[in-house]
PDB file of N, CA, C and O in Angstrom:
ATOM      1  N   MET A   1     118.756 133.517 122.544  1.00  0.00           N
ATOM      2  CA  MET A   1     119.495 132.638 123.019  1.00  0.00           C
ATOM      3  C   MET A   1     120.414 132.834 121.961  1.00  0.00           C
ATOM      4  O   MET A   1     121.611 133.124 121.968  1.00  0.00           O
ATOM      5  N   PHE A   2     119.664 132.631 121.115  1.00  0.00           N
ATOM      6  CA  PHE A   2     120.677 133.264 119.897  1.00  0.00           C
ATOM      7  C   PHE A   2     121.721 134.150 119.425  1.00  0.00           C
ATOM      8  O   PHE A   2     122.365 134.047 118.381  1.00  0.00           O
ATOM      9  N   GLU A   3     121.840 135.392 120.694  1.00  0.00           N
ATOM     10  CA  GLU A   3     122.590 136.179 120.473  1.00  0.00           C
ATOM     11  C   GLU A   3     123.720 135.914 121.394  1.00  0.00           C
ATOM     12  O   GLU A   3     124.528 136.799 121.674  1.00  0.00           O
ATOM     13  N   HIS A   4     123.790 134.755 121.852  1.00  0.00           N
ATOM     14  CA  HIS A   4     124.948 133.789 122.299  1.00  0.00           C
ATOM     15  C   HIS A   4     125.058 132.400 121.814  1.00  0.00           C
ATOM     16  O   HIS A   4     125.920 131.621 122.222  1.00  0.00           O
ATOM     17  N   VAL A   5     124.489 132.215 121.254  1.00  0.00           N
ATOM     18  CA  VAL A   5     124.566 130.890 120.379  1.00  0.00           C
ATOM     19  C   VAL A   5     124.223 130.792 119.103  1.00  0.00           C
ATOM     20  O   VAL A   5     123.134 131.011 118.572  1.00  0.00           O
ATOM     21  N   HIS A   6     125.423 130.382 118.566  1.00  0.00           N
ATOM     22  CA  HIS A   6     125.237 130.671 116.992  1.00  0.00           C
ATOM     23  C   HIS A   6     124.408 129.742 116.377  1.00  0.00           C
ATOM     24  O   HIS A   6     124.447 128.589 116.806  1.00  0.00           O
ATOM     25  N   LEU A   7     123.627 130.029 115.410  1.00  0.00           N
ATOM     26  CA  LEU A   7     122.932 128.988 114.274  1.00  0.00           C
ATOM     27  C   LEU A   7     124.125 127.470 113.666  1.00  0.00           C
ATOM     28  O   LEU A   7     125.160 127.833 113.107  1.00  0.00           O
ATOM     29  N   PRO A   8     123.969 126.428 113.769  1.00  0.00           N
ATOM     30  CA  PRO A   8     124.684 126.086 113.250  1.00  0.00           C
ATOM     31  C   PRO A   8     124.081 125.784 111.646  1.00  0.00           C
ATOM     32  O   PRO A   8     122.956 125.779 111.146  1.00  0.00           O
ATOM     33  N   ALA A   9     125.990 125.450 110.954  1.00  0.00           N
ATOM     34  CA  ALA A   9     125.669 125.879 109.301  1.00  0.00           C
ATOM     35  C   ALA A   9     124.366 124.963 108.619  1.00  0.00           C
ATOM     36  O   ALA A   9     124.477 123.812 109.039  1.00  0.00           O
ATOM     37  N   GLY A  10     123.560 125.054 108.003  1.00  0.00           N
ATOM     38  CA  GLY A  10     122.687 124.314 107.452  1.00  0.00           C
ATOM     39  C   GLY A  10     121.563 123.816 107.738  1.00  0.00           C
ATOM     40  O   GLY A  10     120.753 122.995 107.307  1.00  0.00           O
ATOM     41  N   LYS A  11     121.818 124.991 109.136  1.00  0.00           N
ATOM     42  CA  LYS A  11     120.095 125.144 109.984  1.00  0.00           C
ATOM     43  C   LYS A  11     119.398 125.859 109.782  1.00  0.00           C
ATOM     44  O   LYS A  11     120.003 126.899 110.042  1.00  0.00           O
ATOM     45  N   VAL A  12     118.055 126.222 109.342  1.00  0.00           N
ATOM     46  CA  VAL A  12     116.571 127.104 109.699  1.00  0.00           C
ATOM     47  C   VAL A  12     115.819 127.059 110.851  1.00  0.00           C
ATOM     48  O   VAL A  12     115.249 126.132 111.428  1.00  0.00           O
ATOM     49  N   LEU A  13     115.946 128.487 111.125  1.00  0.00           N
ATOM     50  CA  LEU A  13     114.767 128.476 112.318  1.00  0.00           C
ATOM     51  C   LEU A  13     113.242 129.065 111.682  1.00  0.00           C
ATOM     52  O   LEU A  13     112.957 129.907 110.830  1.00  0.00           O
ATOM     53  N   ILE A  14     112.649 128.390 112.342  1.00  0.00           N
ATOM     54  CA  ILE A  14     110.885 129.018 111.870  1.00  0.00           C
ATOM     55  C   ILE A  14     110.319 129.048 112.985  1.00  0.00           C
ATOM     56  O   ILE A  14     109.630 128.170 113.503  1.00  0.00           O
ATOM     57  N   PRO A  15     110.661 130.290 113.467  1.00  0.00           N
ATOM     58  CA  PRO A  15     109.284 130.865 114.908  1.00  0.00           C
ATOM     59  C   PRO A  15     107.998 130.875 114.435  1.00  0.00           C
ATOM     60  O   PRO A  15     107.397 131.242 113.425  1.00  0.00           O
ATOM     61  N   GLY A  16     107.656 130.095 116.007  1.00  0.00           N
ATOM     62  CA  GLY A  16     105.968 130.723 115.556  1.00  0.00           C
ATOM     63  C   GLY A  16     105.662 132.284 115.827  1.00  0.00           C
ATOM     64  O   GLY A  16     105.734 132.783 116.950  1.00  0.00           O
ATOM     65  N   LEU A  17     105.431 132.751 115.061  1.00  0.00           N
ATOM     66  CA  LEU A  17     105.010 133.809 115.399  1.00  0.00           C
ATOM     67  C   LEU A  17     103.827 134.464 115.504  1.00  0.00           C
ATOM     68  O   LEU A  17     103.579 135.484 116.147  1.00  0.00           O
ATOM     69  N   ILE A  18     102.583 133.308 114.321  1.00  0.00           N
ATOM     70  CA  ILE A  18     101.441 133.413 115.084  1.00  0.00           C
ATOM     71  C   ILE A  18     100.281 132.040 116.153  1.00  0.00           C
ATOM     72  O   ILE A  18     100.000 130.851 115.999  1.00  0.00           O
ATOM     73  N   ASP A  19     100.100 132.615 116.701  1.00  0.00           N
ATOM     74  CA  ASP A  19      98.738 131.727 117.671  1.00  0.00           C
ATOM     75  C   ASP A  19      97.934 130.908 116.303  1.00  0.00           C
ATOM     76  O   ASP A  19      97.774 131.455 115.211  1.00  0.00           O
ATOM     77  N   THR A  20      97.416 129.287 116.682  1.00  0.00           N
ATOM     78  CA  THR A  20      96.899 128.773 115.877  1.00  0.00           C
ATOM     79  C   THR A  20      95.985 128.115 116.588  1.00  0.00           C
ATOM     80  O   THR A  20      95.254 127.249 116.107  1.00  0.00           O
ATOM     81  N   CYS A  21      95.971 128.506 117.839  1.00  0.00           N
ATOM     82  CA  CYS A  21      94.573 128.183 118.931  1.00  0.00           C
ATOM     83  C   CYS A  21      93.689 129.046 119.171  1.00  0.00           C
ATOM     84  O   CYS A  21      92.820 128.804 120.010  1.00  0.00           O
ATOM     85  N   SER A  22      93.716 129.986 118.630  1.00  0.00           N
ATOM     86  CA  SER A  22      92.640 131.273 119.170  1.00  0.00           C
ATOM     87  C   SER A  22      92.559 131.741 117.731  1.00  0.00           C
ATOM     88  O   SER A  22      93.274 131.500 116.758  1.00  0.00           O
ATOM     89  N   THR A  23      91.086 132.745 117.946  1.00  0.00           N
ATOM     90  CA  THR A  23      90.257 133.426 116.904  1.00  0.00           C
ATOM     91  C   THR A  23      90.858 134.942 116.895  1.00  0.00           C
ATOM     92  O   THR A  23      90.522 135.764 116.043  1.00  0.00           O
ATOM     93  N   TYR A  24      91.733 135.201 117.880  1.00  0.00           N
ATOM     94  CA  TYR A  24      92.640 136.825 117.854  1.00  0.00           C
ATOM     95  C   TYR A  24      94.187 136.798 116.323  1.00  0.00           C
ATOM     96  O   TYR A  24      95.174 136.081 116.161  1.00  0.00           O
ATOM     97  N   ILE A  25      93.842 137.490 115.866  1.00  0.00           N
ATOM     98  CA  ILE A  25      94.430 138.236 114.733  1.00  0.00           C
ATOM     99  C   ILE A  25      95.864 139.047 114.773  1.00  0.00           C
ATOM    100  O   ILE A  25      95.891 140.186 114.307  1.00  0.00           O
ATOM    101  N   LYS A  26      97.138 138.419 115.367  1.00  0.00           N
ATOM    102  CA  LYS A  26      97.800 139.487 115.699  1.00  0.00           C
ATOM    103  C   LYS A  26      98.121 140.686 114.934  1.00  0.00           C
ATOM    104  O   LYS A  26      97.961 140.568 113.719  1.00  0.00           O
ATOM    105  N   HIS A  27      98.518 141.759 115.342  1.00  0.00           N
ATOM    106  CA  HIS A  27      98.763 143.219 114.159  1.00  0.00           C
ATOM    107  C   HIS A  27      99.714 142.369 113.537  1.00  0.00           C
ATOM    108  O   HIS A  27     100.377 141.417 113.949  1.00  0.00           O
ATOM    109  N   PRO A  28      99.582 143.155 112.047  1.00  0.00           N
ATOM    110  CA  PRO A  28     101.145 142.677 111.624  1.00  0.00           C
ATOM    111  C   PRO A  28     101.550 142.840 111.760  1.00  0.00           C
ATOM    112  O   PRO A  28     102.466 142.111 111.382  1.00  0.00           O
ATOM    113  N   GLU A  29     102.124 144.375 112.766  1.00  0.00           N
ATOM    114  CA  GLU A  29     103.159 145.180 112.423  1.00  0.00           C
ATOM    115  C   GLU A  29     104.152 143.996 112.905  1.00  0.00           C
ATOM    116  O   GLU A  29     105.048 143.451 112.261  1.00  0.00           O
ATOM    117  N   VAL A  30     103.445 143.612 115.096  1.00  0.00           N
ATOM    118  CA  VAL A  30     104.156 142.685 115.851  1.00  0.00           C
ATOM    119  C   VAL A  30     104.489 141.106 114.692  1.00  0.00           C
ATOM    120  O   VAL A  30     105.486 140.416 114.904  1.00  0.00           O
ATOM    121  N   VAL A  31     103.931 140.912 114.045  1.00  0.00           N
ATOM    122  CA  VAL A  31     104.581 139.522 113.438  1.00  0.00           C
ATOM    123  C   VAL A  31     105.978 140.276 112.343  1.00  0.00           C
ATOM    124  O   VAL A  31     107.012 139.812 111.862  1.00  0.00           O
ATOM    125  N   ALA A  32     105.484 141.277 112.322  1.00  0.00           N
ATOM    126  CA  ALA A  32     107.025 142.076 111.111  1.00  0.00           C
ATOM    127  C   ALA A  32     108.165 141.785 111.878  1.00  0.00           C
ATOM    128  O   ALA A  32     109.125 141.102 111.521  1.00  0.00           O
ATOM    129  N   GLN A  33     107.922 142.603 113.447  1.00  0.00           N
ATOM    130  CA  GLN A  33     108.632 142.737 114.125  1.00  0.00           C
ATOM    131  C   GLN A  33     109.607 141.950 114.746  1.00  0.00           C
ATOM    132  O   GLN A  33     110.822 142.069 114.904  1.00  0.00           O
ATOM    133  N   ARG A  34     108.679 141.023 115.095  1.00  0.00           N
ATOM    134  CA  ARG A  34     109.606 139.574 115.115  1.00  0.00           C
ATOM    135  C   ARG A  34     110.118 138.797 114.629  1.00  0.00           C
ATOM    136  O   ARG A  34     110.785 137.908 115.159  1.00  0.00           O
ATOM    137  N   LEU A  35     109.800 139.065 112.912  1.00  0.00           N
ATOM    138  CA  LEU A  35     110.428 138.411 112.224  1.00  0.00           C
ATOM    139  C   LEU A  35     111.373 138.354 112.033  1.00  0.00           C
ATOM    140  O   LEU A  35     112.066 137.339 111.967  1.00  0.00           O
ATOM    141  N   ILE A  36     111.907 140.303 111.771  1.00  0.00           N
ATOM    142  CA  ILE A  36     112.963 140.478 111.634  1.00  0.00           C
ATOM    143  C   ILE A  36     113.931 140.468 112.976  1.00  0.00           C
ATOM    144  O   ILE A  36     115.162 140.471 112.951  1.00  0.00           O
ATOM    145  N   ARG A  37     113.562 140.461 113.495  1.00  0.00           N
ATOM    146  CA  ARG A  37     114.320 140.131 115.603  1.00  0.00           C
ATOM    147  C   ARG A  37     115.013 139.335 114.571  1.00  0.00           C
ATOM    148  O   ARG A  37     115.815 139.682 113.703  1.00  0.00           O
ATOM    149  N   PHE A  38     114.378 137.874 114.955  1.00  0.00           N
ATOM    150  CA  PHE A  38     115.054 136.752 114.536  1.00  0.00           C
ATOM    151  C   PHE A  38     115.988 136.682 113.372  1.00  0.00           C
ATOM    152  O   PHE A  38     116.963 135.947 113.527  1.00  0.00           O
ATOM    153  N   ALA A  39     115.891 137.193 112.449  1.00  0.00           N
ATOM    154  CA  ALA A  39     116.387 137.906 111.048  1.00  0.00           C
ATOM    155  C   ALA A  39     117.734 138.574 111.549  1.00  0.00           C
ATOM    156  O   ALA A  39     118.758 138.166 111.000  1.00  0.00           O
ATOM    157  N   ARG A  40     117.804 139.109 112.084  1.00  0.00           N
ATOM    158  CA  ARG A  40     118.823 140.309 112.479  1.00  0.00           C
ATOM    159  C   ARG A  40     119.815 138.775 113.152  1.00  0.00           C
ATOM    160  O   ARG A  40     120.713 138.117 112.626  1.00  0.00           O
ATOM    161  N   ILE A  41     119.165 138.664 114.444  1.00  0.00           N
ATOM    162  CA  ILE A  41     120.701 137.525 114.739  1.00  0.00           C
ATOM    163  C   ILE A  41     120.762 136.543 114.315  1.00  0.00           C
ATOM    164  O   ILE A  41     121.718 135.964 114.830  1.00  0.00           O
ATOM    165  N   ALA A  42     120.005 135.617 113.234  1.00  0.00           N
ATOM    166  CA  ALA A  42     120.380 134.204 113.145  1.00  0.00           C
ATOM    167  C   ALA A  42     120.693 134.207 111.619  1.00  0.00           C
ATOM    168  O   ALA A  42     121.401 133.432 110.976  1.00  0.00           O
ATOM    169  N   GLY A  43     119.902 135.397 111.173  1.00  0.00           N
ATOM    170  CA  GLY A  43     120.758 135.733 109.338  1.00  0.00           C
ATOM    171  C   GLY A  43     119.459 135.422 108.901  1.00  0.00           C
ATOM    172  O   GLY A  43     118.649 134.569 109.264  1.00  0.00           O
ATOM    173  N   ARG A  44     119.434 136.379 107.966  1.00  0.00           N
ATOM    174  CA  ARG A  44     117.668 136.509 107.026  1.00  0.00           C
ATOM    175  C   ARG A  44     118.167 135.162 106.594  1.00  0.00           C
ATOM    176  O   ARG A  44     118.164 134.325 107.496  1.00  0.00           O
ATOM    177  N   GLU A  45     118.462 134.884 105.784  1.00  0.00           N
ATOM    178  CA  GLU A  45     118.620 133.643 104.973  1.00  0.00           C
ATOM    179  C   GLU A  45     118.728 132.019 105.489  1.00  0.00           C
ATOM    180  O   GLU A  45     118.971 130.951 104.928  1.00  0.00           O
ATOM    181  N   ASN A  46     118.315 132.573 107.289  1.00  0.00           N
ATOM    182  CA  ASN A  46     118.304 131.159 108.306  1.00  0.00           C
ATOM    183  C   ASN A  46     116.618 131.181 108.657  1.00  0.00           C
ATOM    184  O   ASN A  46     116.108 130.061 108.666  1.00  0.00           O
ATOM    185  N   VAL A  47     115.916 132.063 108.877  1.00  0.00           N
ATOM    186  CA  VAL A  47     114.669 132.293 109.100  1.00  0.00           C
ATOM    187  C   VAL A  47     113.419 132.080 108.147  1.00  0.00           C
ATOM    188  O   VAL A  47     113.417 132.654 107.058  1.00  0.00           O
ATOM    189  N   ILE A  48     112.334 131.256 108.530  1.00  0.00           N
ATOM    190  CA  ILE A  48     111.473 130.890 107.003  1.00  0.00           C
ATOM    191  C   ILE A  48     109.909 131.681 108.779  1.00  0.00           C
ATOM    192  O   ILE A  48     109.784 130.982 109.784  1.00  0.00           O
ATOM    193  N   ALA A  49     109.409 132.510 108.693  1.00  0.00           N
ATOM    194  CA  ALA A  49     108.609 132.242 109.203  1.00  0.00           C
ATOM    195  C   ALA A  49     107.727 131.510 109.057  1.00  0.00           C
ATOM    196  O   ALA A  49     107.459 131.032 107.955  1.00  0.00           O
ATOM    197  N   GLY A  50     106.771 131.132 110.623  1.00  0.00           N
ATOM    198  CA  GLY A  50     105.857 129.956 110.686  1.00  0.00           C
ATOM    199  C   GLY A  50     104.806 130.267 111.802  1.00  0.00           C
ATOM    200  O   GLY A  50     104.674 131.411 112.237  1.00  0.00           O
ATOM    201  N   THR A  51     103.942 129.036 112.323  1.00  0.00           N
ATOM    202  CA  THR A  51     102.878 129.240 112.921  1.00  0.00           C
ATOM    203  C   THR A  51     103.503 128.943 114.076  1.00  0.00           C
ATOM    204  O   THR A  51     104.724 128.789 114.050  1.00  0.00           O
ATOM    205  N   ASP A  52     102.557 128.768 115.676  1.00  0.00           N
ATOM    206  CA  ASP A  52     103.313 128.137 116.619  1.00  0.00           C
ATOM    207  C   ASP A  52     102.783 126.697 116.736  1.00  0.00           C
ATOM    208  O   ASP A  52     102.914 126.165 117.838  1.00  0.00           O
ATOM    209  N   CYS A  53     102.198 125.989 115.737  1.00  0.00           N
ATOM    210  CA  CYS A  53     102.121 124.718 115.449  1.00  0.00           C
ATOM    211  C   CYS A  53     100.872 124.692 114.364  1.00  0.00           C
ATOM    212  O   CYS A  53     100.720 125.618 113.567  1.00  0.00           O
ATOM    213  N   GLY A  54     100.006 123.564 114.406  1.00  0.00           N
ATOM    214  CA  GLY A  54      99.363 123.456 113.230  1.00  0.00           C
ATOM    215  C   GLY A  54      97.769 123.724 114.079  1.00  0.00           C
ATOM    216  O   GLY A  54      97.458 123.496 115.248  1.00  0.00           O
ATOM    217  N   PHE A  55      96.902 124.346 112.832  1.00  0.00           N
ATOM    218  CA  PHE A  55      95.648 124.586 112.631  1.00  0.00           C
ATOM    219  C   PHE A  55      94.868 123.334 113.268  1.00  0.00           C
ATOM    220  O   PHE A  55      93.751 123.515 113.752  1.00  0.00           O
ATOM    221  N   GLY A  56      95.198 122.631 113.267  1.00  0.00           N
ATOM    222  CA  GLY A  56      94.536 120.978 113.357  1.00  0.00           C
ATOM    223  C   GLY A  56      94.735 120.645 114.338  1.00  0.00           C
ATOM    224  O   GLY A  56      94.672 119.485 113.931  1.00  0.00           O
ATOM    225  N   THR A  57      94.962 120.510 115.479  1.00  0.00           N
ATOM    226  CA  THR A  57      95.413 120.326 116.927  1.00  0.00           C
ATOM    227  C   THR A  57      94.896 119.029 117.331  1.00  0.00           C
ATOM    228  O   THR A  57      95.515 118.000 117.604  1.00  0.00           O
ATOM    229  N   PHE A  58      93.528 119.287 117.319  1.00  0.00           N
ATOM    230  CA  PHE A  58      92.410 118.353 117.562  1.00  0.00           C
ATOM    231  C   PHE A  58      91.713 117.785 116.410  1.00  0.00           C
ATOM    232  O   PHE A  58      90.955 118.213 115.540  1.00  0.00           O
ATOM    233  N   VAL A  59      92.394 116.348 116.806  1.00  0.00           N
ATOM    234  CA  VAL A  59      91.446 115.713 115.526  1.00  0.00           C
ATOM    235  C   VAL A  59      90.179 115.863 115.636  1.00  0.00           C
ATOM    236  O   VAL A  59      89.805 115.825 116.808  1.00  0.00           O
ATOM    237  N   GLY A  60      89.432 116.006 114.935  1.00  0.00           N
ATOM    238  CA  GLY A  60      87.821 116.380 114.522  1.00  0.00           C
ATOM    239  C   GLY A  60      87.009 117.800 115.786  1.00  0.00           C
ATOM    240  O   GLY A  60      85.935 118.214 116.223  1.00  0.00           O
ATOM    241  N   ALA A  61      88.182 117.965 115.829  1.00  0.00           N
ATOM    242  CA  ALA A  61      87.695 119.300 116.505  1.00  0.00           C
ATOM    243  C   ALA A  61      88.726 121.091 115.980  1.00  0.00           C
ATOM    244  O   ALA A  61      89.935 121.321 116.000  1.00  0.00           O
ATOM    245  N   SER A  62      87.451 122.058 115.547  1.00  0.00           N
ATOM    246  CA  SER A  62      89.053 123.028 115.026  1.00  0.00           C
ATOM    247  C   SER A  62      87.825 124.283 116.035  1.00  0.00           C
ATOM    248  O   SER A  62      86.704 124.770 115.891  1.00  0.00           O
ATOM    249  N   ALA A  63      88.848 124.310 116.930  1.00  0.00           N
ATOM    250  CA  ALA A  63      89.103 126.097 117.545  1.00  0.00           C
ATOM    251  C   ALA A  63      89.143 126.906 116.389  1.00  0.00           C
ATOM    252  O   ALA A  63      88.834 128.056 116.699  1.00  0.00           O
ATOM    253  N   VAL A  64      89.364 126.803 115.325  1.00  0.00           N
ATOM    254  CA  VAL A  64      89.478 128.240 114.496  1.00  0.00           C
ATOM    255  C   VAL A  64      89.242 128.326 113.492  1.00  0.00           C
ATOM    256  O   VAL A  64      90.049 127.753 112.761  1.00  0.00           O
ATOM    257  N   PRO A  65      87.963 129.107 112.714  1.00  0.00           N
ATOM    258  CA  PRO A  65      87.488 128.459 111.725  1.00  0.00           C
ATOM    259  C   PRO A  65      88.399 128.947 110.885  1.00  0.00           C
ATOM    260  O   PRO A  65      89.270 129.769 111.168  1.00  0.00           O
ATOM    261  N   PRO A  66      88.164 128.351 109.656  1.00  0.00           N
ATOM    262  CA  PRO A  66      89.007 128.360 108.283  1.00  0.00           C
ATOM    263  C   PRO A  66      89.005 129.606 107.919  1.00  0.00           C
ATOM    264  O   PRO A  66      90.038 129.845 107.292  1.00  0.00           O
ATOM    265  N   SER A  67      88.338 130.499 108.016  1.00  0.00           N
ATOM    266  CA  SER A  67      88.343 131.725 107.270  1.00  0.00           C
ATOM    267  C   SER A  67      89.087 133.081 108.240  1.00  0.00           C
ATOM    268  O   SER A  67      89.374 134.257 108.014  1.00  0.00           O
ATOM    269  N   VAL A  68      89.192 132.111 109.447  1.00  0.00           N
ATOM    270  CA  VAL A  68      90.002 133.033 110.622  1.00  0.00           C
ATOM    271  C   VAL A  68      91.917 132.860 110.589  1.00  0.00           C
ATOM    272  O   VAL A  68      92.938 133.483 110.879  1.00  0.00           O
ATOM    273  N   ALA A  69      91.276 131.061 109.800  1.00  0.00           N
ATOM    274  CA  ALA A  69      93.056 130.806 109.423  1.00  0.00           C
ATOM    275  C   ALA A  69      93.436 131.510 108.507  1.00  0.00           C
ATOM    276  O   ALA A  69      94.445 132.214 108.557  1.00  0.00           O
ATOM    277  N   TRP A  70      92.656 131.408 107.524  1.00  0.00           N
ATOM    278  CA  TRP A  70      93.461 131.732 105.911  1.00  0.00           C
ATOM    279  C   TRP A  70      93.812 133.433 106.161  1.00  0.00           C
ATOM    280  O   TRP A  70      94.711 134.018 105.559  1.00  0.00           O
ATOM    281  N   ALA A  71      92.838 134.118 107.247  1.00  0.00           N
ATOM    282  CA  ALA A  71      93.186 135.468 107.396  1.00  0.00           C
ATOM    283  C   ALA A  71      94.596 135.253 108.358  1.00  0.00           C
ATOM    284  O   ALA A  71      95.439 136.112 108.098  1.00  0.00           O
ATOM    285  N   LYS A  72      94.972 134.378 109.305  1.00  0.00           N
ATOM    286  CA  LYS A  72      96.227 134.413 110.012  1.00  0.00           C
ATOM    287  C   LYS A  72      97.404 134.829 109.077  1.00  0.00           C
ATOM    288  O   LYS A  72      98.145 135.811 109.027  1.00  0.00           O
ATOM    289  N   LEU A  73      97.233 133.352 108.154  1.00  0.00           N
ATOM    290  CA  LEU A  73      98.512 133.500 107.164  1.00  0.00           C
ATOM    291  C   LEU A  73      98.661 134.539 105.933  1.00  0.00           C
ATOM    292  O   LEU A  73      99.688 135.100 105.551  1.00  0.00           O
ATOM    293  N   GLN A  74      97.776 134.606 105.589  1.00  0.00           N
ATOM    294  CA  GLN A  74      97.624 135.800 105.008  1.00  0.00           C
ATOM    295  C   GLN A  74      98.472 137.545 106.027  1.00  0.00           C
ATOM    296  O   GLN A  74      98.924 138.565 105.507  1.00  0.00           O
ATOM    297  N   SER A  75      98.402 137.316 106.966  1.00  0.00           N
ATOM    298  CA  SER A  75      98.816 138.087 107.429  1.00  0.00           C
ATOM    299  C   SER A  75     100.127 138.008 107.891  1.00  0.00           C
ATOM    300  O   SER A  75     100.868 138.990 107.881  1.00  0.00           O
ATOM    301  N   LEU A  76     100.455 136.955 108.280  1.00  0.00           N
ATOM    302  CA  LEU A  76     101.798 135.887 108.381  1.00  0.00           C
ATOM    303  C   LEU A  76     102.485 135.987 107.051  1.00  0.00           C
ATOM    304  O   LEU A  76     103.636 135.903 107.478  1.00  0.00           O
ATOM    305  N   THR A  77     102.584 136.071 106.125  1.00  0.00           N
ATOM    306  CA  THR A  77     102.828 136.412 104.799  1.00  0.00           C
ATOM    307  C   THR A  77     102.660 137.890 103.742  1.00  0.00           C
ATOM    308  O   THR A  77     103.228 138.011 102.656  1.00  0.00           O
ATOM    309  N   GLU A  78     101.868 138.786 104.290  1.00  0.00           N
ATOM    310  CA  GLU A  78     101.927 139.776 104.118  1.00  0.00           C
ATOM    311  C   GLU A  78     103.139 140.112 104.956  1.00  0.00           C
ATOM    312  O   GLU A  78     103.871 140.416 104.014  1.00  0.00           O
ATOM    313  N   ARG A  79     103.975 140.302 106.136  1.00  0.00           N
ATOM    314  CA  ARG A  79     104.604 140.869 106.753  1.00  0.00           C
ATOM    315  C   ARG A  79     105.707 139.939 106.732  1.00  0.00           C
ATOM    316  O   ARG A  79     106.707 140.508 107.171  1.00  0.00           O
ATOM    317  N   ALA A  80     105.971 138.574 106.356  1.00  0.00           N
ATOM    318  CA  ALA A  80     106.924 137.899 105.920  1.00  0.00           C
ATOM    319  C   ALA A  80     107.729 138.985 104.742  1.00  0.00           C
ATOM    320  O   ALA A  80     108.830 139.530 104.663  1.00  0.00           O
ATOM    321  N   ARG A  81     106.831 138.944 104.149  1.00  0.00           N
ATOM    322  CA  ARG A  81     107.129 139.671 102.580  1.00  0.00           C
ATOM    323  C   ARG A  81     107.809 141.153 102.737  1.00  0.00           C
ATOM    324  O   ARG A  81     108.779 141.423 102.028  1.00  0.00           O
ATOM    325  N   LEU A  82     107.204 142.291 103.839  1.00  0.00           N
ATOM    326  CA  LEU A  82     107.586 143.226 104.171  1.00  0.00           C
ATOM    327  C   LEU A  82     108.763 143.239 105.509  1.00  0.00           C
ATOM    328  O   LEU A  82     109.289 144.188 106.092  1.00  0.00           O
ATOM    329  N   ALA A  83     108.843 142.386 105.613  1.00  0.00           N
ATOM    330  CA  ALA A  83     110.328 142.396 106.801  1.00  0.00           C
ATOM    331  C   ALA A  83     111.036 141.586 105.929  1.00  0.00           C
ATOM    332  O   ALA A  83     112.223 141.704 106.234  1.00  0.00           O
ATOM    333  N   SER A  84     110.894 140.730 104.884  1.00  0.00           N
ATOM    334  CA  SER A  84     112.274 140.341 103.706  1.00  0.00           C
ATOM    335  C   SER A  84     113.121 141.804 102.953  1.00  0.00           C
ATOM    336  O   SER A  84     114.326 142.057 102.925  1.00  0.00           O
ATOM    337  N   GLN A  85     111.800 142.683 102.322  1.00  0.00           N
ATOM    338  CA  GLN A  85     112.094 144.219 102.159  1.00  0.00           C
ATOM    339  C   GLN A  85     112.595 144.657 102.271  1.00  0.00           C
ATOM    340  O   GLN A  85     113.258 145.264 101.429  1.00  0.00           O
ATOM    341  N   GLU A  86     112.724 144.714 104.215  1.00  0.00           N
ATOM    342  CA  GLU A  86     113.068 145.966 105.133  1.00  0.00           C
ATOM    343  C   GLU A  86     114.370 145.390 105.583  1.00  0.00           C
ATOM    344  O   GLU A  86     115.126 146.064 106.283  1.00  0.00           O
ATOM    345  N   LEU A  87     114.648 144.253 105.237  1.00  0.00           N
ATOM    346  CA  LEU A  87     115.948 143.296 105.253  1.00  0.00           C
ATOM    347  C   LEU A  87     117.474 143.522 104.713  1.00  0.00           C
ATOM    348  O   LEU A  87     118.618 143.589 105.164  1.00  0.00           O
ATOM    349  N   TRP A  88     116.633 143.615 103.201  1.00  0.00           N
ATOM    350  CA  TRP A  88     117.568 144.276 102.020  1.00  0.00           C
ATOM    351  C   TRP A  88     118.592 145.164 102.744  1.00  0.00           C
ATOM    352  O   TRP A  88     119.431 145.791 102.097  1.00  0.00           O
TER     353      TRP A  88
END
């Protein structure tokens, strides 16, 4: 969509690059590829890597153990850092 419709001035995209409802950890390169694709279309300064939802999706229930949630966030931040370096 953002290839055809430009992001309005002052707006930022926060695409959900990792799934928060499963214990599967996406390969870091997949995360980086998705982030780079958004940044090339919307502008590097207009994109922040995010999750598809919160890890505490259900009150009182946790489908994702905290250790997995932290591993997912670590993967997201590492790939975001590398993607930023690639886009410079």
